N, C-alpha and C positions, 0 to 999 in steps of 0.2 A: 428369435434371434435379437430382437429390440430390446427384450427384458434383459438378455446377457450384456448387450452393449451398454445400455443404461447403468447396469452395476459395474462394468469397466470404467466408466466414467466417472461414476461415483468413487471407485477406488483412486482414479487418477487425481481426483480432487484432493482426497485425503493425503496422497504423496505429495501433491503441489503445496500442501500446507505445512508439510514437514520441515523442521530446521535442516540445515545443511550437516551432514556427519563428516567428520575427517577420517581417513583411514586408519584403522586401529584403535578407534575410539570407543570405550565400553561405555555400557548405559550408566553405570556408576559415576564414571568420569564425567559424563555429559552432564548428569543431574548436579553435580556437584559444582560444575561450572556455571550452570544456569542458576544455582541458588547464589552462587557469589556474585553473579552479574546483577541481582535484584537491587542491591543498594551500592551507591557509591559513596565515596568519603564524606559527602554532606548528609547522608541517611536519605537520599532521594531514591525513590524506586525506579529502576530502569524499566523500560517497556519491553516487552517479548516481541521480536521481530521475526516475521515470514519471509524468507528469501523467495526469488523469483528470477534465478540466474539465467534461464533461457530466454526470457522477454526480449525483444528487439530493443536494442538501446544504441544511442548515437551521440557522440559527442557534438555532433552537427546541429543538434536540437537546442544546444546550450550555448549563448554567445556571451563572453565577458561584455560588461556596459560600464565598468569602471576603468580609469586611465590605468596602465601599466605601473607598477610600483606603488600603489595607494594602499595595499594591504588589505583591501576589501574583498568579500567573496559575492557581490552582488551578481545575479544571471537574469538573462532574459530567456525565457521559455517560449518557442514557437509552438503554439497549440492551435485547436481548431474547435468550433462548435460542432454538434450532431449534424448541422446543415452544410457543413463544409467551409464555413466562413474563417479565416484566418485572423488569429488575435496574437499580440505579443504581451506575454505577462512577465512581471519583475517584482519581487519583494522589494517593500519600503517600509517607511515608519508606520504606515498605516495597513500594509498587506502582507500577509504569509500565504505561502502555497504548500498545500499538503497533497503528497502523491498517495494514492490509495488503491486497493484492488476490493471490487466487490464479492470476491471468493475468500478473502482473508477475515479471518474471526477478529484479529486485532485491529484492523481497519474500523470493522463494526465496533469495538470496544471503544475505540477513540471517537468515533461518531457519536456514540451515546453518551460518553463523558461530556463532549462539547456541547452538546444538547441539553445538558442537566442544567437546571436553573441556577445551582450554585457557580457556575463558571460564568454566567452572564456579565457580571460585573466587571471580570478580568479581561472579556473580551468585547467590551462595549464599544470601544473606539478602534476596534481592528476589524479589518475585513479578511476573511478566510476564502480562499479559492482552491477547489480540489480539481485534482489532475488524475486521469486515469489512461491508461495505454490500452491497446488491443489485447484484451484477455483471452479472446478464442485461439490467438496464435500459440499462447502458452499451453491452453488446454489441450488444443489438437496436438501438440508436440508432445505433451506427456501421455495423452491416450494412445498414441501411435505406437509409443515404446511397448506399452502394456499390451495392446491389441496383438502385436506381432508374436509375442509368446503364447496369445491365446488363439491363434489361428484364425482371428477375425478379418476379412478382407477389408482392403482398403475402402472399396466401394460401399460396403456396409457401413463402416464407422464413419465416412463422409457424410453419407445420407443421414445419419442419426445426429451428427452435430449441425447439419443444416437445419433439421427438423427443431432441435433443441434452441437454435437462434431463432427461428420463426417463431416459437412458443414464447420466448422470452421478450421479442420485439426489439431486440437491439443486435447490431451487426459488431459491435465492439465489447459489450459488457455480459457477463456471465449472469449477472443479477441486476438488471436495471431498475428494481424497485429499491435498491441500495439508494438510489439518488433521490427517492421521495422526501426525506428527511434530513437532507444534508444542510448545514447550518451557513450555507454559503453557495456561491456560483461554482459551476463546475465545466472543465472542458476536456478534451482528449489530446494527447501528445505522444511523441515517441520518447520513451524515459530516457533521460541523460544518464549517462554511465555512472555518475555519483548516487543513484537511486538503486541499491542493492538489496533493499527489503521494505517492507511496508508495514506502519505507514512511514514516510519520510516527509520531514518539514524542511522547507526551504525558506529560510528568513534572511534578513541582511546580514547575519551572522554565518550564513552558509547553510549547508545541508546536514541535517542529523536525523538519526532513527531514535534519538532518545527524547521522544515528545514529552516525558514527564519534566525533564531538565528544561526543555522549551518553555512550558506552562510557568515553571516555578522562577527561572532566571529570566526570561524574555517578557513573560506575562505577569510578573509579580504574584502569582497564586502561591498561597502558603504551603510549604510542603506538606505538612499534615493533611490538608485538603486535598492534595494531588492524590497522596497515597491512599486516603480514604475512598475516593472516587475510582481511582484504579482497582482497589479492592472489590468496590461496589459492581464494577461493571466487567470483572476479569473473566474470559471466557473459560480460564482453566488451562 
């Protein structure tokens, strides 16, 4: 049974990583849409995004910090450390916040790109702070839907999930080793409703899933270099 459940959880993570399909959309249309999204009008590569619609989100976790009518999109995020200490984080001229998921290959993609020596000069005076939600909530929800059709009991599934949590050493993250080489501090939080895919960057300009445009427009990295590094680390 354990082997069967592990296989089930593996399949659940595969489905978790798939982009959202709209009703009636065939594979050809999806492929064409993805191809068209790869480049914007300025020739920049758009990043691929994996959605995580079922993760708990709350607007209460994000509070405006700018006076009404200023037109700015600065936000304060209520976050906490693994020890439960509360911190309040906000983007500013020296800090960008990046929402990631350890199960997401494109979060890994961006992490590798940010760790590349060729990006360092463009981030030398910028602090990066990484934020993660409770990933087991999503994994459990996805696995439960699949387990129902496989006649796996709730008790067996719950026991295996707890075993995986214990083996991983984190009550929040699917792959805590993901944190080992993050180029910045990390915290946990309830996802803001504006985060509908990973990775998402929150800068003083607001939320964006187009991290390539963030690097080019806000970090002044040449588009050619952004595209080169994006191709170098593209998970496919």
